All heavy atoms as TSV, in Angstrom:
chain	resi	resn	atom	element	x	y	z
A	1	GLU	N	N	0.849	-1.188	0.000
A	1	GLU	CA	C	0.000	0.000	0.000
A	1	GLU	C	C	0.889	1.244	0.000
A	1	GLU	O	O	1.845	1.331	0.761
A	1	GLU	CB	C	-0.898	-0.007	1.239
A	1	GLU	CG	C	-1.936	1.082	1.217
A	1	GLU	CD	C	-2.897	0.954	2.379
A	1	GLU	OE1	O	-3.281	-0.183	2.702
A	1	GLU	OE2	O	-3.236	1.989	2.945
A	2	THR	N	N	0.573	2.194	-0.859
A	2	THR	CA	C	1.398	3.405	-0.946
A	2	THR	C	C	1.151	4.313	0.260
A	2	THR	O	O	0.021	4.420	0.744
A	2	THR	CB	C	1.088	4.195	-2.242
A	2	THR	OG1	O	-0.295	4.488	-2.271
A	2	THR	CG2	C	1.486	3.412	-3.469
A	3	PRO	N	N	2.200	4.948	0.760
A	3	PRO	CA	C	2.034	5.835	1.912
A	3	PRO	C	C	1.240	7.087	1.556
A	3	PRO	O	O	1.242	7.519	0.396
A	3	PRO	CB	C	3.466	6.188	2.307
A	3	PRO	CG	C	4.285	5.938	1.093
A	3	PRO	CD	C	3.575	4.880	0.300
A	4	VAL	N	N	0.587	7.637	2.542
A	4	VAL	CA	C	-0.175	8.877	2.344
A	4	VAL	C	C	0.815	10.039	2.326
A	4	VAL	O	O	1.710	10.121	3.158
A	4	VAL	CB	C	-1.215	9.068	3.468
A	4	VAL	CG1	C	-1.941	10.384	3.296
A	4	VAL	CG2	C	-2.190	7.911	3.474
A	5	ARG	N	N	0.644	10.940	1.376
A	5	ARG	CA	C	1.520	12.103	1.240
A	5	ARG	C	C	0.675	13.371	1.171
A	5	ARG	O	O	-0.512	13.315	0.881
A	5	ARG	CB	C	2.366	11.996	-0.026
A	5	ARG	CG	C	3.225	10.746	-0.071
A	5	ARG	CD	C	4.312	10.871	-1.114
A	5	ARG	NE	N	5.081	9.667	-1.264
A	5	ARG	CZ	C	6.034	9.263	-0.440
A	5	ARG	NH1	N	6.322	9.974	0.605
A	5	ARG	NH2	N	6.693	8.147	-0.662
A	6	PHE	N	N	1.319	14.494	1.416
A	6	PHE	CA	C	0.648	15.783	1.258
A	6	PHE	C	C	0.642	16.162	-0.209
A	6	PHE	O	O	1.697	16.225	-0.842
A	6	PHE	CB	C	1.371	16.884	2.041
A	6	PHE	CG	C	1.190	16.798	3.522
A	6	PHE	CD1	C	2.236	16.398	4.341
A	6	PHE	CD2	C	-0.016	17.129	4.108
A	6	PHE	CE1	C	2.081	16.328	5.707
A	6	PHE	CE2	C	-0.184	17.056	5.474
A	6	PHE	CZ	C	0.871	16.658	6.281
A	7	LYS	N	N	-0.530	16.426	-0.764
A	7	LYS	CA	C	-0.630	16.991	-2.110
A	7	LYS	C	C	-0.525	18.505	-2.009
A	7	LYS	O	O	-0.020	19.168	-2.908
A	7	LYS	CB	C	-1.955	16.592	-2.770
A	7	LYS	CG	C	-1.997	15.126	-3.161
A	7	LYS	CD	C	-3.341	14.727	-3.691
A	7	LYS	CE	C	-3.639	15.338	-5.049
A	7	LYS	NZ	N	-4.921	14.860	-5.587
A	8	GLN	N	N	-1.055	19.051	-0.913
A	8	GLN	CA	C	-0.943	20.478	-0.628
A	8	GLN	C	C	-0.680	20.604	0.866
A	8	GLN	O	O	-1.491	20.185	1.682
A	8	GLN	CB	C	-2.213	21.236	-1.003
A	8	GLN	CG	C	-2.116	22.725	-0.669
A	8	GLN	CD	C	-3.429	23.447	-0.911
A	8	GLN	OE1	O	-4.223	23.050	-1.739
A	8	GLN	NE2	N	-3.643	24.502	-0.171
A	9	GLU	N	N	0.480	21.163	1.212
A	9	GLU	CA	C	0.837	21.289	2.623
A	9	GLU	C	C	0.171	22.504	3.238
A	9	GLU	O	O	-0.376	23.362	2.536
A	9	GLU	CB	C	2.357	21.375	2.760
A	9	GLU	CG	C	3.025	20.078	2.313
A	9	GLU	CD	C	4.471	19.992	2.746
A	9	GLU	OE1	O	4.872	20.738	3.659
A	9	GLU	OE2	O	5.177	19.174	2.172
A	10	LEU	N	N	0.246	22.565	4.568
A	10	LEU	CA	C	-0.300	23.713	5.292
A	10	LEU	C	C	0.378	24.998	4.843
A	10	LEU	O	O	1.587	25.013	4.589
A	10	LEU	CB	C	-0.068	23.560	6.799
A	10	LEU	CG	C	-0.918	22.541	7.527
A	10	LEU	CD1	C	-0.451	22.449	8.975
A	10	LEU	CD2	C	-2.376	22.924	7.477
A	11	GLN	N	N	-0.381	26.047	4.758
A	11	GLN	CA	C	0.138	27.369	4.431
A	11	GLN	C	C	0.019	28.245	5.676
A	11	GLN	O	O	-0.916	28.081	6.465
A	11	GLN	CB	C	-0.676	27.999	3.286
A	11	GLN	CG	C	-0.699	27.164	2.019
A	11	GLN	CD	C	0.670	27.005	1.396
A	11	GLN	OE1	O	1.399	27.967	1.230
A	11	GLN	NE2	N	1.025	25.774	1.077
A	12	ASN	N	N	0.937	29.187	5.840
A	12	ASN	CA	C	0.832	30.135	6.945
A	12	ASN	C	C	-0.406	30.996	6.747
A	12	ASN	O	O	-0.718	31.400	5.626
A	12	ASN	CB	C	2.068	31.029	7.016
A	12	ASN	CG	C	3.285	30.299	7.523
A	12	ASN	OD1	O	3.172	29.366	8.301
A	12	ASN	ND2	N	4.444	30.706	7.063
A	13	GLU	N	N	-1.107	31.244	7.815
A	13	GLU	CA	C	-2.306	32.083	7.790
A	13	GLU	C	C	-2.177	33.148	8.867
A	13	GLU	O	O	-1.568	32.907	9.908
A	13	GLU	CB	C	-3.564	31.254	8.058
A	13	GLU	CG	C	-3.863	30.194	7.024
A	13	GLU	CD	C	-4.356	30.745	5.707
A	13	GLU	OE1	O	-4.827	31.901	5.676
A	13	GLU	OE2	O	-4.251	30.022	4.710
A	14	GLU	N	N	-2.747	34.302	8.604
A	14	GLU	CA	C	-2.783	35.359	9.602
A	14	GLU	C	C	-4.224	35.560	10.043
A	14	GLU	O	O	-5.145	35.431	9.248
A	14	GLU	CB	C	-2.241	36.665	9.024
A	14	GLU	CG	C	-0.748	36.635	8.780
A	14	GLU	CD	C	-0.196	37.983	8.396
A	14	GLU	OE1	O	-0.856	39.010	8.642
A	14	GLU	OE2	O	0.908	38.006	7.844
A	15	ALA	N	N	-4.385	35.856	11.332
A	15	ALA	CA	C	-5.722	36.093	11.870
A	15	ALA	C	C	-5.622	37.127	12.980
A	15	ALA	O	O	-4.606	37.224	13.664
A	15	ALA	CB	C	-6.315	34.801	12.412
A	16	ARG	N	N	-6.676	37.880	13.156
A	16	ARG	CA	C	-6.739	38.841	14.253
A	16	ARG	C	C	-7.075	38.116	15.543
A	16	ARG	O	O	-7.831	37.149	15.537
A	16	ARG	CB	C	-7.816	39.887	13.981
A	16	ARG	CG	C	-7.498	40.825	12.844
A	16	ARG	CD	C	-8.658	41.812	12.679
A	16	ARG	NE	N	-8.347	42.810	11.694
A	16	ARG	CZ	C	-7.797	43.993	11.977
A	16	ARG	NH1	N	-7.516	44.311	13.221
A	16	ARG	NH2	N	-7.552	44.861	11.025
A	17	GLU	N	N	-6.511	38.615	16.645
A	17	GLU	CA	C	-6.835	38.022	17.938
A	17	GLU	C	C	-8.340	38.073	18.162
A	17	GLU	O	O	-9.001	39.052	17.817
A	17	GLU	CB	C	-6.103	38.758	19.062
A	17	GLU	CG	C	-4.656	38.318	19.175
A	17	GLU	CD	C	-4.053	38.615	20.527
A	17	GLU	OE1	O	-4.774	38.535	21.548
A	17	GLU	OE2	O	-2.850	38.910	20.558
A	18	GLY	N	N	-8.869	36.989	18.723
A	18	GLY	CA	C	-10.290	36.916	19.006
A	18	GLY	C	C	-11.112	36.371	17.850
A	18	GLY	O	O	-12.269	36.018	18.023
A	19	LYS	N	N	-10.532	36.320	16.660
A	19	LYS	CA	C	-11.244	35.782	15.487
A	19	LYS	C	C	-10.934	34.300	15.345
A	19	LYS	O	O	-10.359	33.686	16.231
A	19	LYS	CB	C	-10.817	36.547	14.220
A	19	LYS	CG	C	-11.110	38.027	14.261
A	19	LYS	CD	C	-12.595	38.280	14.304
A	19	LYS	CE	C	-12.876	39.787	14.264
A	19	LYS	NZ	N	-14.293	40.070	14.336
A	20	GLN	N	N	-11.291	33.722	14.201
A	20	GLN	CA	C	-10.962	32.330	13.949
A	20	GLN	C	C	-10.114	32.224	12.694
A	20	GLN	O	O	-10.129	33.110	11.843
A	20	GLN	CB	C	-12.203	31.448	13.854
A	20	GLN	CG	C	-12.972	31.533	12.570
A	20	GLN	CD	C	-14.106	30.517	12.521
A	20	GLN	OE1	O	-14.618	30.060	13.526
A	20	GLN	NE2	N	-14.521	30.167	11.325
A	21	VAL	N	N	-9.374	31.138	12.604
A	21	VAL	CA	C	-8.541	30.875	11.433
A	21	VAL	C	C	-8.763	29.432	11.009
A	21	VAL	O	O	-9.034	28.564	11.842
A	21	VAL	CB	C	-7.043	31.177	11.724
A	21	VAL	CG1	C	-6.484	30.209	12.747
A	21	VAL	CG2	C	-6.226	31.174	10.457
A	22	ARG	N	N	-8.670	29.200	9.714
A	22	ARG	CA	C	-8.876	27.863	9.151
A	22	ARG	C	C	-7.595	27.440	8.438
A	22	ARG	O	O	-7.120	28.135	7.544
A	22	ARG	CB	C	-10.037	27.913	8.163
A	22	ARG	CG	C	-10.357	26.597	7.499
A	22	ARG	CD	C	-11.445	26.762	6.456
A	22	ARG	NE	N	-12.564	27.534	6.958
A	22	ARG	CZ	C	-13.746	27.026	7.305
A	22	ARG	NH1	N	-13.977	25.746	7.167
A	22	ARG	NH2	N	-14.710	27.796	7.746
A	23	LEU	N	N	-7.038	26.314	8.869
A	23	LEU	CA	C	-5.857	25.741	8.232
A	23	LEU	C	C	-6.287	24.481	7.504
A	23	LEU	O	O	-7.089	23.707	8.018
A	23	LEU	CB	C	-4.804	25.386	9.283
A	23	LEU	CG	C	-4.348	26.525	10.187
A	23	LEU	CD1	C	-3.442	25.996	11.290
A	23	LEU	CD2	C	-3.640	27.594	9.391
A	24	SER	N	N	-5.770	24.271	6.304
A	24	SER	CA	C	-6.161	23.071	5.571
A	24	SER	C	C	-4.969	22.497	4.819
A	24	SER	O	O	-4.011	23.197	4.500
A	24	SER	CB	C	-7.306	23.372	4.599
A	24	SER	OG	O	-6.882	24.252	3.596
A	25	CYS	N	N	-5.052	21.192	4.572
A	25	CYS	CA	C	-4.055	20.504	3.769
A	25	CYS	C	C	-4.794	19.472	2.917
A	25	CYS	O	O	-5.917	19.089	3.220
A	25	CYS	CB	C	-2.992	19.837	4.642
A	25	CYS	SG	S	-3.634	18.577	5.752
A	26	GLU	N	N	-4.145	19.072	1.837
A	26	GLU	CA	C	-4.735	18.055	0.968
A	26	GLU	C	C	-3.823	16.838	0.962
A	26	GLU	O	O	-2.603	16.958	0.815
A	26	GLU	CB	C	-4.919	18.579	-0.459
A	26	GLU	CG	C	-5.671	17.607	-1.331
A	26	GLU	CD	C	-5.978	18.152	-2.714
A	26	GLU	OE1	O	-5.654	19.315	-2.985
A	26	GLU	OE2	O	-6.550	17.394	-3.510
A	27	LEU	N	N	-4.432	15.674	1.135
A	27	LEU	CA	C	-3.696	14.418	1.217
A	27	LEU	C	C	-3.831	13.631	-0.080
A	27	LEU	O	O	-4.729	13.890	-0.889
A	27	LEU	CB	C	-4.245	13.582	2.373
A	27	LEU	CG	C	-4.319	14.302	3.716
A	27	LEU	CD1	C	-5.117	13.482	4.714
A	27	LEU	CD2	C	-2.937	14.609	4.231
A	28	SER	N	N	-2.964	12.661	-0.258
A	28	SER	CA	C	-2.999	11.844	-1.478
A	28	SER	C	C	-4.052	10.747	-1.417
A	28	SER	O	O	-4.338	10.106	-2.420
A	28	SER	CB	C	-1.619	11.224	-1.728
A	28	SER	OG	O	-1.249	10.389	-0.643
A	29	LYS	N	N	-4.629	10.528	-0.227
A	29	LYS	CA	C	-5.626	9.453	-0.073
A	29	LYS	C	C	-6.809	9.962	0.741
A	29	LYS	O	O	-6.631	10.502	1.835
A	29	LYS	CB	C	-4.970	8.268	0.644
A	29	LYS	CG	C	-5.869	7.080	0.831
A	29	LYS	CD	C	-5.126	5.955	1.517
A	29	LYS	CE	C	-6.039	4.772	1.768
A	29	LYS	NZ	N	-5.343	3.714	2.509
A	30	ALA	N	N	-8.000	9.778	0.220
A	30	ALA	CA	C	-9.208	10.213	0.920
A	30	ALA	C	C	-9.396	9.417	2.201
A	30	ALA	O	O	-9.134	8.215	2.243
A	30	ALA	CB	C	-10.435	10.036	0.020
A	31	GLY	N	N	-9.828	10.112	3.255
A	31	GLY	CA	C	-10.158	9.457	4.513
A	31	GLY	C	C	-8.966	9.013	5.344
A	31	GLY	O	O	-9.147	8.338	6.350
A	32	ALA	N	N	-7.754	9.392	4.947
A	32	ALA	CA	C	-6.570	9.015	5.734
A	32	ALA	C	C	-6.654	9.691	7.103
A	32	ALA	O	O	-7.070	10.840	7.204
A	32	ALA	CB	C	-5.298	9.436	5.015
A	33	PRO	N	N	-6.271	8.989	8.160
A	33	PRO	CA	C	-6.338	9.598	9.487
A	33	PRO	C	C	-5.362	10.770	9.594
A	33	PRO	O	O	-4.239	10.694	9.106
A	33	PRO	CB	C	-5.957	8.460	10.434
A	33	PRO	CG	C	-5.265	7.451	9.596
A	33	PRO	CD	C	-5.761	7.624	8.188
A	34	VAL	N	N	-5.807	11.837	10.237
A	34	VAL	CA	C	-4.995	13.042	10.408
A	34	VAL	C	C	-4.888	13.356	11.887
A	34	VAL	O	O	-5.887	13.306	12.617
A	34	VAL	CB	C	-5.628	14.245	9.662
A	34	VAL	CG1	C	-4.874	15.518	9.957
A	34	VAL	CG2	C	-5.690	13.975	8.170
A	35	LYS	N	N	-3.687	13.658	12.344
A	35	LYS	CA	C	-3.452	14.058	13.730
A	35	LYS	C	C	-2.919	15.490	13.685
A	35	LYS	O	O	-1.879	15.744	13.075
A	35	LYS	CB	C	-2.426	13.139	14.381
A	35	LYS	CG	C	-2.183	13.436	15.839
A	35	LYS	CD	C	-1.018	12.642	16.431
A	35	LYS	CE	C	-1.187	11.166	16.283
A	35	LYS	NZ	N	-0.085	10.393	16.911
A	36	TRP	N	N	-3.640	16.420	14.280
A	36	TRP	CA	C	-3.213	17.817	14.319
A	36	TRP	C	C	-2.392	18.047	15.581
A	36	TRP	O	O	-2.783	17.627	16.667
A	36	TRP	CB	C	-4.426	18.749	14.309
A	36	TRP	CG	C	-5.151	18.732	13.006
A	36	TRP	CD1	C	-6.228	17.974	12.680
A	36	TRP	CD2	C	-4.845	19.500	11.843
A	36	TRP	NE1	N	-6.617	18.226	11.396
A	36	TRP	CE2	C	-5.787	19.167	10.853
A	36	TRP	CE3	C	-3.866	20.454	11.545
A	36	TRP	CZ2	C	-5.783	19.741	9.587
A	36	TRP	CZ3	C	-3.866	21.033	10.283
A	36	TRP	CH2	C	-4.808	20.675	9.320
A	37	MET	N	N	-1.254	18.720	15.398
A	37	MET	CA	C	-0.352	18.943	16.526
A	37	MET	C	C	0.142	20.387	16.528
A	37	MET	O	O	0.217	21.015	15.488
A	37	MET	CB	C	0.846	17.994	16.440
A	37	MET	CG	C	0.451	16.538	16.451
A	37	MET	SD	S	1.855	15.427	16.329
A	37	MET	CE	C	2.584	15.652	17.945
A	38	LYS	N	N	0.470	20.861	17.723
A	38	LYS	CA	C	1.167	22.140	17.886
A	38	LYS	C	C	2.448	21.798	18.620
A	38	LYS	O	O	2.425	21.472	19.797
A	38	LYS	CB	C	0.339	23.131	18.687
A	38	LYS	CG	C	1.051	24.461	18.852
A	38	LYS	CD	C	0.183	25.461	19.575
A	38	LYS	CE	C	0.806	26.837	19.542
A	38	LYS	NZ	N	1.750	27.076	20.595
A	39	GLY	N	N	3.563	21.797	17.895
A	39	GLY	CA	C	4.814	21.311	18.472
A	39	GLY	C	C	4.680	19.827	18.755
A	39	GLY	O	O	4.305	19.052	17.882
A	40	ASP	N	N	4.927	19.427	19.995
A	40	ASP	CA	C	4.809	18.023	20.380
A	40	ASP	C	C	3.451	17.680	20.982
A	40	ASP	O	O	3.222	16.553	21.395
A	40	ASP	CB	C	5.895	17.667	21.410
A	40	ASP	CG	C	7.293	17.719	20.807
A	40	ASP	OD1	O	7.413	17.496	19.585
A	40	ASP	OD2	O	8.253	17.992	21.553
A	41	THR	N	N	2.549	18.662	21.040
A	41	THR	CA	C	1.252	18.470	21.685
A	41	THR	C	C	0.181	18.126	20.664
A	41	THR	O	O	-0.016	18.863	19.695
A	41	THR	CB	C	0.838	19.759	22.434
A	41	THR	OG1	O	1.868	20.110	23.360
A	41	THR	CG2	C	-0.475	19.562	23.172
A	42	VAL	N	N	-0.508	17.004	20.886
A	42	VAL	CA	C	-1.624	16.611	20.018
A	42	VAL	C	C	-2.837	17.463	20.392
A	42	VAL	O	O	-3.185	17.584	21.567
A	42	VAL	CB	C	-1.952	15.111	20.183
A	42	VAL	CG1	C	-3.167	14.739	19.347
A	42	VAL	CG2	C	-0.756	14.262	19.805
A	43	LEU	N	N	-3.482	18.061	19.395
A	43	LEU	CA	C	-4.683	18.862	19.635
A	43	LEU	C	C	-5.904	17.944	19.652
A	43	LEU	O	O	-5.969	16.962	18.911
A	43	LEU	CB	C	-4.836	19.921	18.544
A	43	LEU	CG	C	-3.659	20.876	18.374
A	43	LEU	CD1	C	-3.933	21.847	17.230
A	43	LEU	CD2	C	-3.373	21.626	19.657
A	44	HIS	N	N	-6.864	18.284	20.498
A	44	HIS	CA	C	-8.100	17.509	20.610
A	44	HIS	C	C	-9.277	18.437	20.332
A	44	HIS	O	O	-9.233	19.626	20.656
A	44	HIS	CB	C	-8.226	16.900	22.011
A	44	HIS	CG	C	-7.110	15.952	22.324
A	44	HIS	ND1	N	-7.065	14.667	21.831
A	44	HIS	CD2	C	-5.982	16.108	23.061
A	44	HIS	CE1	C	-5.967	14.073	22.256
A	44	HIS	NE2	N	-5.286	14.926	23.005
A	45	ALA	N	N	-10.332	17.889	19.747
A	45	ALA	CA	C	-11.534	18.677	19.456
A	45	ALA	C	C	-12.069	19.292	20.746
A	45	ALA	O	O	-12.118	18.629	21.784
A	45	ALA	CB	C	-12.589	17.791	18.805
A	46	SER	N	N	-12.427	20.563	20.670
A	46	SER	CA	C	-12.906	21.296	21.842
A	46	SER	C	C	-13.630	22.541	21.351
A	46	SER	O	O	-13.839	22.712	20.148
A	46	SER	CB	C	-11.725	21.690	22.733
A	46	SER	OG	O	-10.863	22.575	22.034
A	47	GLU	N	N	-13.993	23.424	22.278
A	47	GLU	CA	C	-14.601	24.693	21.872
A	47	GLU	C	C	-13.610	25.510	21.048
A	47	GLU	O	O	-14.005	26.299	20.215
A	47	GLU	CB	C	-15.048	25.495	23.091
A	47	GLU	CG	C	-16.275	24.933	23.766
A	47	GLU	CD	C	-16.765	25.812	24.908
A	47	GLU	OE1	O	-16.347	26.982	25.000
A	47	GLU	OE2	O	-17.585	25.318	25.692
A	48	LYS	N	N	-12.319	25.329	21.288
A	48	LYS	CA	C	-11.285	26.086	20.584
A	48	LYS	C	C	-10.927	25.467	19.240
A	48	LYS	O	O	-10.722	26.175	18.270
A	48	LYS	CB	C	-10.034	26.200	21.452
A	48	LYS	CG	C	-8.945	27.030	20.787
A	48	LYS	CD	C	-7.994	27.592	21.794
A	48	LYS	CE	C	-6.985	28.511	21.179
A	48	LYS	NZ	N	-7.454	29.850	20.951
A	49	TYR	N	N	-10.818	24.135	19.199
A	49	TYR	CA	C	-10.364	23.444	17.987
A	49	TYR	C	C	-11.472	22.595	17.384
A	49	TYR	O	O	-12.108	21.811	18.076
A	49	TYR	CB	C	-9.187	22.520	18.305
A	49	TYR	CG	C	-8.001	23.220	18.919
A	49	TYR	CD1	C	-7.605	22.940	20.216
A	49	TYR	CD2	C	-7.276	24.161	18.201
A	49	TYR	CE1	C	-6.506	23.570	20.780
A	49	TYR	CE2	C	-6.185	24.811	18.757
A	49	TYR	CZ	C	-5.807	24.507	20.049
A	49	TYR	OH	O	-4.739	25.142	20.602
A	50	GLU	N	N	-11.652	22.733	16.077
A	50	GLU	CA	C	-12.608	21.898	15.339
A	50	GLU	C	C	-11.870	21.275	14.168
A	50	GLU	O	O	-11.105	21.942	13.481
A	50	GLU	CB	C	-13.771	22.744	14.822
A	50	GLU	CG	C	-14.783	21.946	14.028
A	50	GLU	CD	C	-15.912	22.796	13.467
A	50	GLU	OE1	O	-16.073	23.948	13.893
A	50	GLU	OE2	O	-16.620	22.294	12.583
A	51	PHE	N	N	-12.091	19.988	13.958
A	51	PHE	CA	C	-11.466	19.261	12.867
A	51	PHE	C	C	-12.534	18.854	11.862
A	51	PHE	O	O	-13.597	18.382	12.245
A	51	PHE	CB	C	-10.767	17.998	13.374
A	51	PHE	CG	C	-9.871	18.243	14.555
A	51	PHE	CD1	C	-10.142	17.682	15.783
A	51	PHE	CD2	C	-8.758	19.055	14.436
A	51	PHE	CE1	C	-9.317	17.899	16.869
A	51	PHE	CE2	C	-7.923	19.288	15.515
A	51	PHE	CZ	C	-8.202	18.710	16.735
A	52	ARG	N	N	-12.213	19.010	10.602
A	52	ARG	CA	C	-13.112	18.573	9.529
A	52	ARG	C	C	-12.281	17.822	8.504
A	52	ARG	O	O	-11.122	18.162	8.270
A	52	ARG	CB	C	-13.776	19.770	8.832
A	52	ARG	CG	C	-14.717	20.547	9.717
A	52	ARG	CD	C	-15.356	21.667	8.936
A	52	ARG	NE	N	-16.200	22.472	9.803
A	52	ARG	CZ	C	-16.783	23.588	9.432
A	52	ARG	NH1	N	-16.600	24.063	8.201
A	52	ARG	NH2	N	-17.551	24.254	10.263
A	53	GLN	N	N	-12.884	16.825	7.895
A	53	GLN	CA	C	-12.206	16.106	6.825
A	53	GLN	C	C	-13.240	15.661	5.816
A	53	GLN	O	O	-14.222	15.011	6.169
A	53	GLN	CB	C	-11.438	14.912	7.387
A	53	GLN	CG	C	-10.498	14.301	6.395
A	53	GLN	CD	C	-9.515	13.342	7.032
A	53	GLN	OE1	O	-9.458	13.202	8.250
A	53	GLN	NE2	N	-8.739	12.670	6.211
A	54	GLN	N	N	-13.009	16.053	4.579
A	54	GLN	CA	C	-13.905	15.658	3.495
A	54	GLN	C	C	-13.043	15.217	2.324
A	54	GLN	O	O	-12.260	16.015	1.789
A	54	GLN	CB	C	-14.820	16.812	3.094
A	54	GLN	CG	C	-15.856	16.405	2.071
A	54	GLN	CD	C	-16.912	17.478	1.880
A	54	GLN	OE1	O	-16.929	18.484	2.556
A	54	GLN	NE2	N	-17.792	17.254	0.936
A	55	GLY	N	N	-13.160	13.954	1.989
A	55	GLY	CA	C	-12.334	13.427	0.905
A	55	GLY	C	C	-10.867	13.523	1.271
A	55	GLY	O	O	-10.442	13.041	2.315
A	56	THR	N	N	-10.095	14.196	0.427
A	56	THR	CA	C	-8.655	14.309	0.656
A	56	THR	C	C	-8.275	15.583	1.402
A	56	THR	O	O	-7.093	15.806	1.676
A	56	THR	CB	C	-7.895	14.289	-0.684
A	56	THR	OG1	O	-8.368	15.365	-1.498
A	56	THR	CG2	C	-8.074	12.961	-1.400
A	57	VAL	N	N	-9.239	16.421	1.741
A	57	VAL	CA	C	-8.945	17.702	2.398
A	57	VAL	C	C	-9.239	17.617	3.895
A	57	VAL	O	O	-10.330	17.230	4.301
A	57	VAL	CB	C	-9.760	18.851	1.763
A	57	VAL	CG1	C	-9.501	20.164	2.490
A	57	VAL	CG2	C	-9.409	18.997	0.285
A	58	ALA	N	N	-8.233	17.975	4.691
A	58	ALA	CA	C	-8.373	18.006	6.151
A	58	ALA	C	C	-8.248	19.463	6.598
A	58	ALA	O	O	-7.397	20.200	6.095
A	58	ALA	CB	C	-7.300	17.159	6.807
A	59	GLU	N	N	-9.110	19.880	7.533
A	59	GLU	CA	C	-9.106	21.252	8.016
A	59	GLU	C	C	-9.046	21.297	9.529
A	59	GLU	O	O	-9.611	20.437	10.205
A	59	GLU	CB	C	-10.383	21.987	7.590
A	59	GLU	CG	C	-10.514	22.222	6.123
A	59	GLU	CD	C	-11.770	23.007	5.801
A	59	GLU	OE1	O	-12.803	22.820	6.482
A	59	GLU	OE2	O	-11.713	23.807	4.864
A	60	LEU	N	N	-8.363	22.313	10.024
A	60	LEU	CA	C	-8.336	22.633	11.445
A	60	LEU	C	C	-8.855	24.058	11.574
A	60	LEU	O	O	-8.341	24.967	10.918
A	60	LEU	CB	C	-6.911	22.552	11.996
A	60	LEU	CG	C	-6.661	23.202	13.358
A	60	LEU	CD1	C	-7.489	22.535	14.455
A	60	LEU	CD2	C	-5.190	23.195	13.704
A	61	ILE	N	N	-9.866	24.241	12.392
A	61	ILE	CA	C	-10.402	25.576	12.670
A	61	ILE	C	C	-10.039	25.910	14.108
A	61	ILE	O	O	-10.320	25.141	15.028
A	61	ILE	CB	C	-11.928	25.620	12.465
A	61	ILE	CG1	C	-12.248	25.294	11.010
A	61	ILE	CG2	C	-12.488	26.985	12.879
A	61	ILE	CD1	C	-13.675	24.932	10.752
A	62	ILE	N	N	-9.352	27.042	14.276
A	62	ILE	CA	C	-8.970	27.522	15.612
A	62	ILE	C	C	-9.824	28.740	15.903
A	62	ILE	O	O	-9.783	29.735	15.178
A	62	ILE	CB	C	-7.483	27.901	15.677
A	62	ILE	CG1	C	-6.623	26.717	15.233
A	62	ILE	CG2	C	-7.110	28.343	17.096
A	62	ILE	CD1	C	-5.135	27.051	15.116
A	63	ARG	N	N	-10.602	28.670	16.980
A	63	ARG	CA	C	-11.480	29.766	17.357
A	63	ARG	C	C	-10.798	30.630	18.424
A	63	ARG	O	O	-9.944	30.160	19.155
A	63	ARG	CB	C	-12.794	29.236	17.920
A	63	ARG	CG	C	-13.602	28.480	16.886
A	63	ARG	CD	C	-14.975	28.110	17.484
A	63	ARG	NE	N	-15.726	27.318	16.530
A	63	ARG	CZ	C	-15.711	25.996	16.497
A	63	ARG	NH1	N	-14.985	25.314	17.335
A	63	ARG	NH2	N	-16.434	25.351	15.602
A	64	ASP	N	N	-11.218	31.880	18.516
A	64	ASP	CA	C	-10.728	32.810	19.531
A	64	ASP	C	C	-9.186	32.796	19.544
A	64	ASP	O	O	-8.553	32.524	20.552
A	64	ASP	CB	C	-11.293	32.459	20.901
A	64	ASP	CG	C	-11.023	33.552	21.933
A	64	ASP	OD1	O	-10.799	34.717	21.532
A	64	ASP	OD2	O	-11.016	33.249	23.138
A	65	VAL	N	N	-8.608	33.112	18.380
A	65	VAL	CA	C	-7.160	33.064	18.201
A	65	VAL	C	C	-6.456	34.030	19.160
A	65	VAL	O	O	-6.883	35.162	19.339
A	65	VAL	CB	C	-6.801	33.415	16.742
A	65	VAL	CG1	C	-5.309	33.564	16.562
A	65	VAL	CG2	C	-7.354	32.360	15.798
A	66	LYS	N	N	-5.381	33.530	19.758
A	66	LYS	CA	C	-4.516	34.322	20.635
A	66	LYS	C	C	-3.094	34.233	20.091
A	66	LYS	O	O	-2.772	33.332	19.309
A	66	LYS	CB	C	-4.539	33.773	22.070
A	66	LYS	CG	C	-5.906	33.652	22.674
A	66	LYS	CD	C	-6.422	34.986	23.127
A	66	LYS	CE	C	-7.728	34.807	23.891
A	66	LYS	NZ	N	-8.689	35.825	23.613
A	67	SER	N	N	-2.212	35.113	20.547
A	67	SER	CA	C	-0.838	35.093	20.072
A	67	SER	C	C	-0.150	33.758	20.390
A	67	SER	O	O	0.718	33.306	19.637
A	67	SER	CB	C	-0.045	36.259	20.652
A	67	SER	OG	O	-0.037	36.195	22.054
A	68	ILE	N	N	-0.556	33.090	21.452
A	68	ILE	CA	C	0.028	31.800	21.821
A	68	ILE	C	C	-0.276	30.715	20.786
A	68	ILE	O	O	0.392	29.682	20.742
A	68	ILE	CB	C	-0.431	31.374	23.228
A	68	ILE	CG1	C	0.463	30.275	23.787
A	68	ILE	CG2	C	-1.891	30.938	23.231
A	68	ILE	CD1	C	0.291	30.005	25.246
A	69	ASP	N	N	-1.286	30.925	19.939
A	69	ASP	CA	C	-1.648	29.948	18.907
A	69	ASP	C	C	-0.707	29.965	17.711
A	69	ASP	O	O	-0.803	29.111	16.848
A	69	ASP	CB	C	-3.087	30.188	18.424
A	69	ASP	CG	C	-4.106	29.932	19.510
A	69	ASP	OD1	O	-3.965	28.914	20.219
A	69	ASP	OD2	O	-5.027	30.747	19.659
A	70	ALA	N	N	0.202	30.936	17.671
A	70	ALA	CA	C	1.120	31.045	16.520
A	70	ALA	C	C	1.982	29.796	16.375
A	70	ALA	O	O	2.262	29.114	17.330
A	70	ALA	CB	C	2.012	32.272	16.685
C-alpha cells in the first residue's frame, strides 16, 4: 500500500486576535487519518479546535485566536 503524502501542505495564515482561522491541507488518499499537533502536543476537538475532513482535504479551525496559537 502506498504511503499517504501531502498533495498540498499547510500554508501560513494570519488572523486577528479573538477571530478564527482555518488551516487546511490536501492528502494523497481520501479518509486518511490526520493528527493535528502544535509542536509536540496533540490537539483535541474542543470549543477552541474543530477538525473537519472531506475526501482528501483536512481542516483545522482555531477559534478565539490568541498570540500563543502562533
